[in-house]
N, C-alpha and C positions, 0 to 999 in steps of 0.2 A: 513344873507346876502347871496345872490346867488353867485355861483362860477363864477369868471371872468377869462378869458384866460390871460396869462401872457403879451400879447401884448396890452391889454386894461387897461388903468389907471382906478382908482376908479371913476373918473369924467365921464367915458364912452368914452373918446377920445383915439385915438391910441397913444401908447407910441412912442416917437421919436426913430428911429433906426439909428445906426451908418452906414451911407451909404458909401459903398466903390465905388469909381468911376468905371464905367463899361467900359471895353475895353481900358482904358488908361494905358499906361506903364509909369513907372517912367523913364524918359529919362535923364540919367546921360550923357553919350556920346555913342550913338548907332553907330555901325560901321557895314555896310553890304558890301559884295563884290559880284560882278557879274563877273564871270570868262568867258571870250569869247575866250579862247586860241585856241580851235579846229577850229571854223569857220574863225578866223583871220589868222591862219596858212595857211589855204587853200585859203585865199584871198576873201572869200565870204562876210565877215562882216568888216566894218570899225569902229573901236572903237571911233574915233573922232566924227563921225556922231551920234553914239549911245550916247555919252556924251552930245552932243548938244541937242539931242532929249530929254534926261532926264532933262537937264537944262530948256528947253522950256516948258515941259509938267508937271513937278512935281508941285503938289499943296501944299502950306503951308498955314494953316489957311484959307482954302477955296479959295485961289487965286493962279492962275498959275503965275509962274515966281516971286514968293514972297519969295525967299530963304533968303534974308536979313542976310546972315552969319550964320543963324541957321542951314542950311543944306549945306554941301559942297560936290560937286561931282568932284572927281579927277580921271584922267586917269592914271593907273599904268601899263605900258607895254601893256599886252593883257587883262587887266581887268579894271573894273570900281569900285572905292571905294566910297561909300556914307557914310558920317559921319554926324550925326545929334545930336543937343543938345536939341531937342524937340521930343515928341513922334512921331515915324514914323514906319509904318507897313512894315514888310518885304514883306508881301503879295502884298502891293501896288507897290513895286518895281517889283515884278513878273508880275503884271498886265501891267505895263508900258513896261516891256521888251517884253512881248507877243505882245503888241500893236505895238512896233517898228518892230518886226519881220513880223507882218502882213502888215505893211506899205511898207516894203521892199520886200514883197512877198517871204519871206523865211520860213513862218510858216509851209509849207508842208514838209520841210526837217529838221528844227531845233525845239527843244523844250527847255523849261527852267526847270531845275531840281534842287531841294535843295540837296546839298551834305553835308551840315553842318548846324548848328543852325544859322549862320550868313552868309552863302555862297550860292549863286545860281550859277549854271553852265549852259551855253548854249551848248547843245549837239545835235548831229545828232540822228535821229530816227534810230533804228537798222533795217537794211534792209536785213539781212542775209537770212531770211526765204524766201523772194521774189526771191533771186538769186538761192536758192536751187530748188524752184518750177519751175523756168524757165528752169533749166538744165534737170529736170525730163521730161518736156513736149517735149523736142527735140528728 
């Protein structure tokens, strides 16, 4: 009898594999925070507008505005807390945050940075180098 690889059954068909779901997280209760304290303190960003933007643009099961209690977006002082009972990508929240900054034309001064496993922070770009160069030129 010829040698058969372990993935092929004797009948010549492929053996069934235990397929792990790709890219899907087990969603017990995911909680993500977007900290906007720096720009809010300076009066550049309005957290209520950002919360409304997320509510209007967040897709659940391929549909915009389909939160159905599965995803909750709550404003907490100078930050937004997104709680989900279904799989939700932290990266998707970063994408929406960047989209909001672009819409408000703040993308040139602010960027979204991960500070923790479940936290994004909206920070200013560091402009110290530009100030030093301007002083040297004078």
